[in-house]
mmJSON file of the N, C-alpha and C atoms, coordinates in Angstrom:
{"data_MODEL":{"atom_site":{
"group_PDB":["ATOM","ATOM","ATOM","ATOM","ATOM","ATOM","ATOM","ATOM","ATOM","ATOM","ATOM","ATOM","ATOM","ATOM","ATOM","ATOM","ATOM","ATOM","ATOM","ATOM","ATOM","ATOM","ATOM","ATOM","ATOM","ATOM","ATOM","ATOM","ATOM","ATOM","ATOM","ATOM","ATOM","ATOM","ATOM","ATOM","ATOM","ATOM","ATOM","ATOM","ATOM","ATOM","ATOM","ATOM","ATOM","ATOM","ATOM","ATOM","ATOM","ATOM","ATOM","ATOM","ATOM","ATOM","ATOM","ATOM","ATOM","ATOM","ATOM","ATOM","ATOM","ATOM","ATOM","ATOM","ATOM","ATOM","ATOM","ATOM","ATOM","ATOM","ATOM","ATOM","ATOM","ATOM","ATOM","ATOM","ATOM","ATOM","ATOM","ATOM","ATOM","ATOM","ATOM","ATOM","ATOM","ATOM","ATOM","ATOM","ATOM","ATOM","ATOM","ATOM","ATOM","ATOM","ATOM","ATOM","ATOM","ATOM","ATOM","ATOM","ATOM","ATOM","ATOM","ATOM","ATOM","ATOM","ATOM","ATOM","ATOM","ATOM","ATOM","ATOM","ATOM","ATOM","ATOM","ATOM","ATOM","ATOM","ATOM","ATOM","ATOM","ATOM","ATOM","ATOM","ATOM","ATOM","ATOM","ATOM","ATOM","ATOM","ATOM","ATOM","ATOM","ATOM","ATOM","ATOM","ATOM","ATOM","ATOM","ATOM","ATOM","ATOM","ATOM","ATOM","ATOM","ATOM","ATOM","ATOM","ATOM","ATOM","ATOM","ATOM","ATOM","ATOM","ATOM","ATOM","ATOM","ATOM","ATOM","ATOM","ATOM","ATOM","ATOM","ATOM","ATOM","ATOM","ATOM","ATOM","ATOM","ATOM","ATOM","ATOM","ATOM","ATOM","ATOM","ATOM","ATOM","ATOM","ATOM","ATOM","ATOM","ATOM","ATOM","ATOM","ATOM","ATOM","ATOM","ATOM","ATOM","ATOM","ATOM","ATOM","ATOM","ATOM","ATOM","ATOM","ATOM","ATOM","ATOM","ATOM","ATOM","ATOM","ATOM","ATOM"],
"id":[1,2,3,4,5,6,7,8,9,10,11,12,13,14,15,16,17,18,19,20,21,22,23,24,25,26,27,28,29,30,31,32,33,34,35,36,37,38,39,40,41,42,43,44,45,46,47,48,49,50,51,52,53,54,55,56,57,58,59,60,61,62,63,64,65,66,67,68,69,70,71,72,73,74,75,76,77,78,79,80,81,82,83,84,85,86,87,88,89,90,91,92,93,94,95,96,97,98,99,100,101,102,103,104,105,106,107,108,109,110,111,112,113,114,115,116,117,118,119,120,121,122,123,124,125,126,127,128,129,130,131,132,133,134,135,136,137,138,139,140,141,142,143,144,145,146,147,148,149,150,151,152,153,154,155,156,157,158,159,160,161,162,163,164,165,166,167,168,169,170,171,172,173,174,175,176,177,178,179,180,181,182,183,184,185,186,187,188,189,190,191,192,193,194,195,196,197,198,199,200,201,202,203,204],
"type_symbol":["N","C","C","N","C","C","N","C","C","N","C","C","N","C","C","N","C","C","N","C","C","N","C","C","N","C","C","N","C","C","N","C","C","N","C","C","N","C","C","N","C","C","N","C","C","N","C","C","N","C","C","N","C","C","N","C","C","N","C","C","N","C","C","N","C","C","N","C","C","N","C","C","N","C","C","N","C","C","N","C","C","N","C","C","N","C","C","N","C","C","N","C","C","N","C","C","N","C","C","N","C","C","N","C","C","N","C","C","N","C","C","N","C","C","N","C","C","N","C","C","N","C","C","N","C","C","N","C","C","N","C","C","N","C","C","N","C","C","N","C","C","N","C","C","N","C","C","N","C","C","N","C","C","N","C","C","N","C","C","N","C","C","N","C","C","N","C","C","N","C","C","N","C","C","N","C","C","N","C","C","N","C","C","N","C","C","N","C","C","N","C","C","N","C","C","N","C","C","N","C","C","N","C","C"],
"label_atom_id":["N","CA","C","N","CA","C","N","CA","C","N","CA","C","N","CA","C","N","CA","C","N","CA","C","N","CA","C","N","CA","C","N","CA","C","N","CA","C","N","CA","C","N","CA","C","N","CA","C","N","CA","C","N","CA","C","N","CA","C","N","CA","C","N","CA","C","N","CA","C","N","CA","C","N","CA","C","N","CA","C","N","CA","C","N","CA","C","N","CA","C","N","CA","C","N","CA","C","N","CA","C","N","CA","C","N","CA","C","N","CA","C","N","CA","C","N","CA","C","N","CA","C","N","CA","C","N","CA","C","N","CA","C","N","CA","C","N","CA","C","N","CA","C","N","CA","C","N","CA","C","N","CA","C","N","CA","C","N","CA","C","N","CA","C","N","CA","C","N","CA","C","N","CA","C","N","CA","C","N","CA","C","N","CA","C","N","CA","C","N","CA","C","N","CA","C","N","CA","C","N","CA","C","N","CA","C","N","CA","C","N","CA","C","N","CA","C","N","CA","C","N","CA","C","N","CA","C","N","CA","C","N","CA","C","N","CA","C"],
"label_alt_id":[null,null,null,null,null,null,null,null,null,null,null,null,null,null,null,null,null,null,null,null,null,null,null,null,null,null,null,null,null,null,null,null,null,null,null,null,null,null,null,null,null,null,null,null,null,null,null,null,null,null,null,null,null,null,null,null,null,null,null,null,null,null,null,null,null,null,null,null,null,null,null,null,null,null,null,null,null,null,null,null,null,null,null,null,null,null,null,null,null,null,null,null,null,null,null,null,null,null,null,null,null,null,null,null,null,null,null,null,null,null,null,null,null,null,null,null,null,null,null,null,null,null,null,null,null,null,null,null,null,null,null,null,null,null,null,null,null,null,null,null,null,null,null,null,null,null,null,null,null,null,null,null,null,null,null,null,null,null,null,null,null,null,null,null,null,null,null,null,null,null,null,null,null,null,null,null,null,null,null,null,null,null,null,null,null,null,null,null,null,null,null,null,null,null,null,null,null,null,null,null,null,null,null,null],
"label_comp_id":["LEU","LEU","LEU","ASP","ASP","ASP","ALA","ALA","ALA","GLU","GLU","GLU","PRO","PRO","PRO","PRO","PRO","PRO","PRO","PRO","PRO","GLY","GLY","GLY","PRO","PRO","PRO","ALA","ALA","ALA","LEU","LEU","LEU","PRO","PRO","PRO","GLN","GLN","GLN","ALA","ALA","ALA","ALA","ALA","ALA","SER","SER","SER","GLY","GLY","GLY","GLY","GLY","GLY","LEU","LEU","LEU","VAL","VAL","VAL","GLY","GLY","GLY","LEU","LEU","LEU","ILE","ILE","ILE","PHE","PHE","PHE","ALA","ALA","ALA","VAL","VAL","VAL","CYS","CYS","CYS","LEU","LEU","LEU","VAL","VAL","VAL","GLY","GLY","GLY","PHE","PHE","PHE","MET","MET","MET","LEU","LEU","LEU","TYR","TYR","TYR","ARG","ARG","ARG","MET","MET","MET","LYS","LYS","LYS","LYS","LYS","LYS","LYS","LYS","LYS","ASP","ASP","ASP","GLU","GLU","GLU","GLY","GLY","GLY","SER","SER","SER","TYR","TYR","TYR","SER","SER","SER","LEU","LEU","LEU","GLU","GLU","GLU","GLU","GLU","GLU","PRO","PRO","PRO","LYS","LYS","LYS","GLN","GLN","GLN","ALA","ALA","ALA","ASN","ASN","ASN","GLY","GLY","GLY","GLY","GLY","GLY","ALA","ALA","ALA","TYR","TYR","TYR","GLN","GLN","GLN","LYS","LYS","LYS","PRO","PRO","PRO","SER","SER","SER","LYS","LYS","LYS","GLN","GLN","GLN","GLU","GLU","GLU","GLU","GLU","GLU","PHE","PHE","PHE","TYR","TYR","TYR","ALA","ALA","ALA"],
"label_asym_id":["A","A","A","A","A","A","A","A","A","A","A","A","A","A","A","A","A","A","A","A","A","A","A","A","A","A","A","A","A","A","A","A","A","A","A","A","A","A","A","A","A","A","A","A","A","A","A","A","A","A","A","A","A","A","A","A","A","A","A","A","A","A","A","A","A","A","A","A","A","A","A","A","A","A","A","A","A","A","A","A","A","A","A","A","A","A","A","A","A","A","A","A","A","A","A","A","A","A","A","A","A","A","A","A","A","A","A","A","A","A","A","A","A","A","A","A","A","A","A","A","A","A","A","A","A","A","A","A","A","A","A","A","A","A","A","A","A","A","A","A","A","A","A","A","A","A","A","A","A","A","A","A","A","A","A","A","A","A","A","A","A","A","A","A","A","A","A","A","A","A","A","A","A","A","A","A","A","A","A","A","A","A","A","A","A","A","A","A","A","A","A","A","A","A","A","A","A","A","A","A","A","A","A","A"],
"label_entity_id":["1","1","1","1","1","1","1","1","1","1","1","1","1","1","1","1","1","1","1","1","1","1","1","1","1","1","1","1","1","1","1","1","1","1","1","1","1","1","1","1","1","1","1","1","1","1","1","1","1","1","1","1","1","1","1","1","1","1","1","1","1","1","1","1","1","1","1","1","1","1","1","1","1","1","1","1","1","1","1","1","1","1","1","1","1","1","1","1","1","1","1","1","1","1","1","1","1","1","1","1","1","1","1","1","1","1","1","1","1","1","1","1","1","1","1","1","1","1","1","1","1","1","1","1","1","1","1","1","1","1","1","1","1","1","1","1","1","1","1","1","1","1","1","1","1","1","1","1","1","1","1","1","1","1","1","1","1","1","1","1","1","1","1","1","1","1","1","1","1","1","1","1","1","1","1","1","1","1","1","1","1","1","1","1","1","1","1","1","1","1","1","1","1","1","1","1","1","1","1","1","1","1","1","1"],
"label_seq_id":[1,1,1,2,2,2,3,3,3,4,4,4,5,5,5,6,6,6,7,7,7,8,8,8,9,9,9,10,10,10,11,11,11,12,12,12,13,13,13,14,14,14,15,15,15,16,16,16,17,17,17,18,18,18,19,19,19,20,20,20,21,21,21,22,22,22,23,23,23,24,24,24,25,25,25,26,26,26,27,27,27,28,28,28,29,29,29,30,30,30,31,31,31,32,32,32,33,33,33,34,34,34,35,35,35,36,36,36,37,37,37,38,38,38,39,39,39,40,40,40,41,41,41,42,42,42,43,43,43,44,44,44,45,45,45,46,46,46,47,47,47,48,48,48,49,49,49,50,50,50,51,51,51,52,52,52,53,53,53,54,54,54,55,55,55,56,56,56,57,57,57,58,58,58,59,59,59,60,60,60,61,61,61,62,62,62,63,63,63,64,64,64,65,65,65,66,66,66,67,67,67,68,68,68],
"pdbx_PDB_ins_code":[null,null,null,null,null,null,null,null,null,null,null,null,null,null,null,null,null,null,null,null,null,null,null,null,null,null,null,null,null,null,null,null,null,null,null,null,null,null,null,null,null,null,null,null,null,null,null,null,null,null,null,null,null,null,null,null,null,null,null,null,null,null,null,null,null,null,null,null,null,null,null,null,null,null,null,null,null,null,null,null,null,null,null,null,null,null,null,null,null,null,null,null,null,null,null,null,null,null,null,null,null,null,null,null,null,null,null,null,null,null,null,null,null,null,null,null,null,null,null,null,null,null,null,null,null,null,null,null,null,null,null,null,null,null,null,null,null,null,null,null,null,null,null,null,null,null,null,null,null,null,null,null,null,null,null,null,null,null,null,null,null,null,null,null,null,null,null,null,null,null,null,null,null,null,null,null,null,null,null,null,null,null,null,null,null,null,null,null,null,null,null,null,null,null,null,null,null,null,null,null,null,null,null,null],
"Cartn_x":[184.601,183.743,182.541,181.687,179.945,179.877,180.525,180.142,179.199,178.077,176.538,177.618,176.955,177.642,177.282,177.361,177.077,175.471,174.587,173.485,173.161,173.11,172.659,172.027,172.161,170.621,170.808,170.679,170.795,169.672,168.454,166.801,166.745,167.002,166.983,167.876,169.183,170.062,169.406,169.362,168.62,167.468,166.418,165.48,165.848,166.186,167.363,167.806,168.692,169.222,168.433,167.679,166.743,165.726,165.293,164.597,165.206,166.121,167.523,168.348,167.623,168.127,166.554,165.487,164.138,164.39,164.484,164.105,165.274,166.55,167.186,166.763,166.403,165.713,164.892,164.094,162.741,163.067,164.506,164.836,165.203,165.86,167.083,165.766,164.345,164.036,162.921,162.579,162.014,163.115,164.208,165.563,165.332,165.098,165.507,164.211,162.956,161.952,161.959,162.224,162.435,162.804,163.708,165.503,164.534,164.193,163.051,161.979,161.315,160.126,160.914,161.826,162.809,163.386,163.928,164.871,163.198,162.114,161.367,160.601,160.477,159.996,160.902,160.154,160.479,161.677,162.056,162.639,162.137,161.026,159.863,159.25,158.531,156.635,156.297,154.473,153.972,153.243,153.172,152.018,153.648,153.271,154.277,153.778,154.749,154.193,153.685,153.023,152.324,152.729,153.244,153.641,152.97,153.006,151.859,152.449,152.967,153.211,153.704,153.042,153.091,154.473,155.281,156.834,157.377,156.842,157.792,158.983,160.321,161.08,160.651,161.492,161.288,162.05,162.313,163.74,163.847,164.627,165.017,164.477,164.302,163.526,164.837,166.129,167.164,168.789,169.505,170.443,171.463,171.534,172.676,173.261,174.736,175.176,175.813,175.369,175.204,177.034,177.143,178.896,178.538,178.488,178.494,179.837],
"Cartn_y":[115.388,114.344,114.668,114.908,114.692,116.67,117.211,118.655,118.559,119.535,119.575,121.438,121.183,122.314,123.318,124.171,125.447,125.423,125.78,126.2,127.425,127.184,128.037,127.453,128.431,128.556,127.602,126.195,124.593,124.844,125.237,124.815,125.113,127.112,127.857,127.824,127.314,126.772,125.544,124.835,123.45,123.585,124.918,124.565,125.357,126.343,127.438,126.859,125.454,124.68,123.775,123.369,122.675,123.066,124.2,125.464,125.483,125.735,126.281,124.923,123.769,122.491,121.895,122.119,121.891,123.03,124.383,125.228,125.219,124.551,124.309,122.847,121.571,120.814,121.026,122.182,122.352,123.084,123.891,124.179,123.692,122.501,121.273,120.544,119.924,119.239,119.689,121.781,122.19,122.586,122.833,122.633,121.813,120.243,119.54,119.049,119.47,118.994,120.311,121.727,122.714,121.9,121.34,120.714,119.571,118.783,117.69,118.119,119.01,119.001,120.271,121.0,121.97,120.716,119.745,119.171,117.977,118.168,117.467,118.061,119.652,120.761,120.364,120.25,120.41,119.195,118.792,117.711,116.847,116.701,115.828,115.861,115.257,116.296,114.661,115.063,114.029,113.188,114.351,113.336,113.699,112.921,112.376,113.472,114.183,115.278,114.587,115.415,114.482,115.324,114.229,114.87,114.519,115.47,115.67,115.135,113.755,113.215,111.598,111.533,109.725,109.757,110.046,110.037,109.278,109.448,109.096,109.895,109.312,109.929,110.654,111.852,112.597,113.017,112.665,113.138,114.254,115.454,116.389,116.616,118.014,117.88,118.128,119.083,119.345,119.016,118.271,117.447,118.308,118.674,119.862,119.021,119.377,119.096,120.089,119.939,121.048,120.581,121.513,121.427,122.611,121.454,121.487,122.73],
"Cartn_z":[234.423,233.104,232.623,234.109,233.662,233.56,232.846,232.756,231.727,232.039,230.73,230.283,228.686,228.128,228.367,227.627,228.465,227.296,227.893,227.637,226.213,225.471,224.106,223.363,222.083,221.367,220.2,220.839,219.98,219.028,219.548,218.872,217.918,217.908,216.76,216.035,216.132,214.843,214.117,214.918,214.312,213.288,214.058,213.041,211.567,211.96,210.972,209.695,210.176,209.854,208.76,209.494,208.8,207.623,207.869,207.449,205.493,206.001,205.242,203.669,204.609,203.819,203.13,203.709,203.127,202.086,201.949,200.787,200.032,199.941,199.188,197.928,199.113,198.655,197.204,197.47,196.795,195.631,196.304,194.912,193.659,194.658,193.274,192.944,193.01,192.991,191.894,191.789,190.625,189.948,189.526,188.558,188.069,188.628,188.396,187.306,187.34,186.268,185.777,185.538,184.968,183.536,184.151,183.475,182.374,183.043,182.185,181.697,181.637,180.968,179.631,179.967,178.927,177.43,178.278,177.155,176.649,177.112,176.031,174.971,175.181,174.458,173.097,172.163,170.985,170.08,170.833,170.284,169.411,169.55,168.167,168.103,167.013,166.456,166.654,167.104,167.594,166.72,165.113,164.065,162.902,162.123,160.979,160.308,159.326,158.293,157.267,156.404,155.665,153.789,153.301,152.095,151.126,150.262,148.861,148.238,147.701,146.828,147.48,148.941,149.124,149.641,149.413,150.03,148.975,148.066,146.579,146.697,145.767,145.351,144.254,143.415,142.545,142.086,140.757,140.191,139.361,139.944,139.391,137.607,137.256,135.807,135.431,136.208,135.334,135.619,135.03,135.222,136.515,137.382,138.267,139.068,139.399,140.15,140.989,142.349,144.047,144.814,144.698,145.46,147.318,148.058,149.449,149.542],
"occupancy":[1.0,1.0,1.0,1.0,1.0,1.0,1.0,1.0,1.0,1.0,1.0,1.0,1.0,1.0,1.0,1.0,1.0,1.0,1.0,1.0,1.0,1.0,1.0,1.0,1.0,1.0,1.0,1.0,1.0,1.0,1.0,1.0,1.0,1.0,1.0,1.0,1.0,1.0,1.0,1.0,1.0,1.0,1.0,1.0,1.0,1.0,1.0,1.0,1.0,1.0,1.0,1.0,1.0,1.0,1.0,1.0,1.0,1.0,1.0,1.0,1.0,1.0,1.0,1.0,1.0,1.0,1.0,1.0,1.0,1.0,1.0,1.0,1.0,1.0,1.0,1.0,1.0,1.0,1.0,1.0,1.0,1.0,1.0,1.0,1.0,1.0,1.0,1.0,1.0,1.0,1.0,1.0,1.0,1.0,1.0,1.0,1.0,1.0,1.0,1.0,1.0,1.0,1.0,1.0,1.0,1.0,1.0,1.0,1.0,1.0,1.0,1.0,1.0,1.0,1.0,1.0,1.0,1.0,1.0,1.0,1.0,1.0,1.0,1.0,1.0,1.0,1.0,1.0,1.0,1.0,1.0,1.0,1.0,1.0,1.0,1.0,1.0,1.0,1.0,1.0,1.0,1.0,1.0,1.0,1.0,1.0,1.0,1.0,1.0,1.0,1.0,1.0,1.0,1.0,1.0,1.0,1.0,1.0,1.0,1.0,1.0,1.0,1.0,1.0,1.0,1.0,1.0,1.0,1.0,1.0,1.0,1.0,1.0,1.0,1.0,1.0,1.0,1.0,1.0,1.0,1.0,1.0,1.0,1.0,1.0,1.0,1.0,1.0,1.0,1.0,1.0,1.0,1.0,1.0,1.0,1.0,1.0,1.0,1.0,1.0,1.0,1.0,1.0,1.0],
"B_iso_or_equiv":[0.0,0.0,0.0,0.0,0.0,0.0,0.0,0.0,0.0,0.0,0.0,0.0,0.0,0.0,0.0,0.0,0.0,0.0,0.0,0.0,0.0,0.0,0.0,0.0,0.0,0.0,0.0,0.0,0.0,0.0,0.0,0.0,0.0,0.0,0.0,0.0,0.0,0.0,0.0,0.0,0.0,0.0,0.0,0.0,0.0,0.0,0.0,0.0,0.0,0.0,0.0,0.0,0.0,0.0,0.0,0.0,0.0,0.0,0.0,0.0,0.0,0.0,0.0,0.0,0.0,0.0,0.0,0.0,0.0,0.0,0.0,0.0,0.0,0.0,0.0,0.0,0.0,0.0,0.0,0.0,0.0,0.0,0.0,0.0,0.0,0.0,0.0,0.0,0.0,0.0,0.0,0.0,0.0,0.0,0.0,0.0,0.0,0.0,0.0,0.0,0.0,0.0,0.0,0.0,0.0,0.0,0.0,0.0,0.0,0.0,0.0,0.0,0.0,0.0,0.0,0.0,0.0,0.0,0.0,0.0,0.0,0.0,0.0,0.0,0.0,0.0,0.0,0.0,0.0,0.0,0.0,0.0,0.0,0.0,0.0,0.0,0.0,0.0,0.0,0.0,0.0,0.0,0.0,0.0,0.0,0.0,0.0,0.0,0.0,0.0,0.0,0.0,0.0,0.0,0.0,0.0,0.0,0.0,0.0,0.0,0.0,0.0,0.0,0.0,0.0,0.0,0.0,0.0,0.0,0.0,0.0,0.0,0.0,0.0,0.0,0.0,0.0,0.0,0.0,0.0,0.0,0.0,0.0,0.0,0.0,0.0,0.0,0.0,0.0,0.0,0.0,0.0,0.0,0.0,0.0,0.0,0.0,0.0,0.0,0.0,0.0,0.0,0.0,0.0],
"pdbx_formal_charge":[null,null,null,null,null,null,null,null,null,null,null,null,null,null,null,null,null,null,null,null,null,null,null,null,null,null,null,null,null,null,null,null,null,null,null,null,null,null,null,null,null,null,null,null,null,null,null,null,null,null,null,null,null,null,null,null,null,null,null,null,null,null,null,null,null,null,null,null,null,null,null,null,null,null,null,null,null,null,null,null,null,null,null,null,null,null,null,null,null,null,null,null,null,null,null,null,null,null,null,null,null,null,null,null,null,null,null,null,null,null,null,null,null,null,null,null,null,null,null,null,null,null,null,null,null,null,null,null,null,null,null,null,null,null,null,null,null,null,null,null,null,null,null,null,null,null,null,null,null,null,null,null,null,null,null,null,null,null,null,null,null,null,null,null,null,null,null,null,null,null,null,null,null,null,null,null,null,null,null,null,null,null,null,null,null,null,null,null,null,null,null,null,null,null,null,null,null,null,null,null,null,null,null,null],
"auth_seq_id":[1,1,1,2,2,2,3,3,3,4,4,4,5,5,5,6,6,6,7,7,7,8,8,8,9,9,9,10,10,10,11,11,11,12,12,12,13,13,13,14,14,14,15,15,15,16,16,16,17,17,17,18,18,18,19,19,19,20,20,20,21,21,21,22,22,22,23,23,23,24,24,24,25,25,25,26,26,26,27,27,27,28,28,28,29,29,29,30,30,30,31,31,31,32,32,32,33,33,33,34,34,34,35,35,35,36,36,36,37,37,37,38,38,38,39,39,39,40,40,40,41,41,41,42,42,42,43,43,43,44,44,44,45,45,45,46,46,46,47,47,47,48,48,48,49,49,49,50,50,50,51,51,51,52,52,52,53,53,53,54,54,54,55,55,55,56,56,56,57,57,57,58,58,58,59,59,59,60,60,60,61,61,61,62,62,62,63,63,63,64,64,64,65,65,65,66,66,66,67,67,67,68,68,68],
"auth_comp_id":["LEU","LEU","LEU","ASP","ASP","ASP","ALA","ALA","ALA","GLU","GLU","GLU","PRO","PRO","PRO","PRO","PRO","PRO","PRO","PRO","PRO","GLY","GLY","GLY","PRO","PRO","PRO","ALA","ALA","ALA","LEU","LEU","LEU","PRO","PRO","PRO","GLN","GLN","GLN","ALA","ALA","ALA","ALA","ALA","ALA","SER","SER","SER","GLY","GLY","GLY","GLY","GLY","GLY","LEU","LEU","LEU","VAL","VAL","VAL","GLY","GLY","GLY","LEU","LEU","LEU","ILE","ILE","ILE","PHE","PHE","PHE","ALA","ALA","ALA","VAL","VAL","VAL","CYS","CYS","CYS","LEU","LEU","LEU","VAL","VAL","VAL","GLY","GLY","GLY","PHE","PHE","PHE","MET","MET","MET","LEU","LEU","LEU","TYR","TYR","TYR","ARG","ARG","ARG","MET","MET","MET","LYS","LYS","LYS","LYS","LYS","LYS","LYS","LYS","LYS","ASP","ASP","ASP","GLU","GLU","GLU","GLY","GLY","GLY","SER","SER","SER","TYR","TYR","TYR","SER","SER","SER","LEU","LEU","LEU","GLU","GLU","GLU","GLU","GLU","GLU","PRO","PRO","PRO","LYS","LYS","LYS","GLN","GLN","GLN","ALA","ALA","ALA","ASN","ASN","ASN","GLY","GLY","GLY","GLY","GLY","GLY","ALA","ALA","ALA","TYR","TYR","TYR","GLN","GLN","GLN","LYS","LYS","LYS","PRO","PRO","PRO","SER","SER","SER","LYS","LYS","LYS","GLN","GLN","GLN","GLU","GLU","GLU","GLU","GLU","GLU","PHE","PHE","PHE","TYR","TYR","TYR","ALA","ALA","ALA"],
"auth_asym_id":["A","A","A","A","A","A","A","A","A","A","A","A","A","A","A","A","A","A","A","A","A","A","A","A","A","A","A","A","A","A","A","A","A","A","A","A","A","A","A","A","A","A","A","A","A","A","A","A","A","A","A","A","A","A","A","A","A","A","A","A","A","A","A","A","A","A","A","A","A","A","A","A","A","A","A","A","A","A","A","A","A","A","A","A","A","A","A","A","A","A","A","A","A","A","A","A","A","A","A","A","A","A","A","A","A","A","A","A","A","A","A","A","A","A","A","A","A","A","A","A","A","A","A","A","A","A","A","A","A","A","A","A","A","A","A","A","A","A","A","A","A","A","A","A","A","A","A","A","A","A","A","A","A","A","A","A","A","A","A","A","A","A","A","A","A","A","A","A","A","A","A","A","A","A","A","A","A","A","A","A","A","A","A","A","A","A","A","A","A","A","A","A","A","A","A","A","A","A","A","A","A","A","A","A"],
"auth_atom_id":["N","CA","C","N","CA","C","N","CA","C","N","CA","C","N","CA","C","N","CA","C","N","CA","C","N","CA","C","N","CA","C","N","CA","C","N","CA","C","N","CA","C","N","CA","C","N","CA","C","N","CA","C","N","CA","C","N","CA","C","N","CA","C","N","CA","C","N","CA","C","N","CA","C","N","CA","C","N","CA","C","N","CA","C","N","CA","C","N","CA","C","N","CA","C","N","CA","C","N","CA","C","N","CA","C","N","CA","C","N","CA","C","N","CA","C","N","CA","C","N","CA","C","N","CA","C","N","CA","C","N","CA","C","N","CA","C","N","CA","C","N","CA","C","N","CA","C","N","CA","C","N","CA","C","N","CA","C","N","CA","C","N","CA","C","N","CA","C","N","CA","C","N","CA","C","N","CA","C","N","CA","C","N","CA","C","N","CA","C","N","CA","C","N","CA","C","N","CA","C","N","CA","C","N","CA","C","N","CA","C","N","CA","C","N","CA","C","N","CA","C","N","CA","C","N","CA","C","N","CA","C","N","CA","C","N","CA","C"],
"pdbx_PDB_model_num":[1,1,1,1,1,1,1,1,1,1,1,1,1,1,1,1,1,1,1,1,1,1,1,1,1,1,1,1,1,1,1,1,1,1,1,1,1,1,1,1,1,1,1,1,1,1,1,1,1,1,1,1,1,1,1,1,1,1,1,1,1,1,1,1,1,1,1,1,1,1,1,1,1,1,1,1,1,1,1,1,1,1,1,1,1,1,1,1,1,1,1,1,1,1,1,1,1,1,1,1,1,1,1,1,1,1,1,1,1,1,1,1,1,1,1,1,1,1,1,1,1,1,1,1,1,1,1,1,1,1,1,1,1,1,1,1,1,1,1,1,1,1,1,1,1,1,1,1,1,1,1,1,1,1,1,1,1,1,1,1,1,1,1,1,1,1,1,1,1,1,1,1,1,1,1,1,1,1,1,1,1,1,1,1,1,1,1,1,1,1,1,1,1,1,1,1,1,1,1,1,1,1,1,1]
}}}
């Protein structure tokens, strides 16, 4: 029962597995940051638009009905 496992390339396999995991984690974080930045772009304006008449409602000169 006290037999040692056969010697093998355990250290290189562990190192390469850790490296692949690290690369995957960096890609995942980068993708999350990209999506967060993309979601923020253009979703709202920083300044309120300036209106010529101060935002007051203007009644149209002709009384027409519009059908959508």
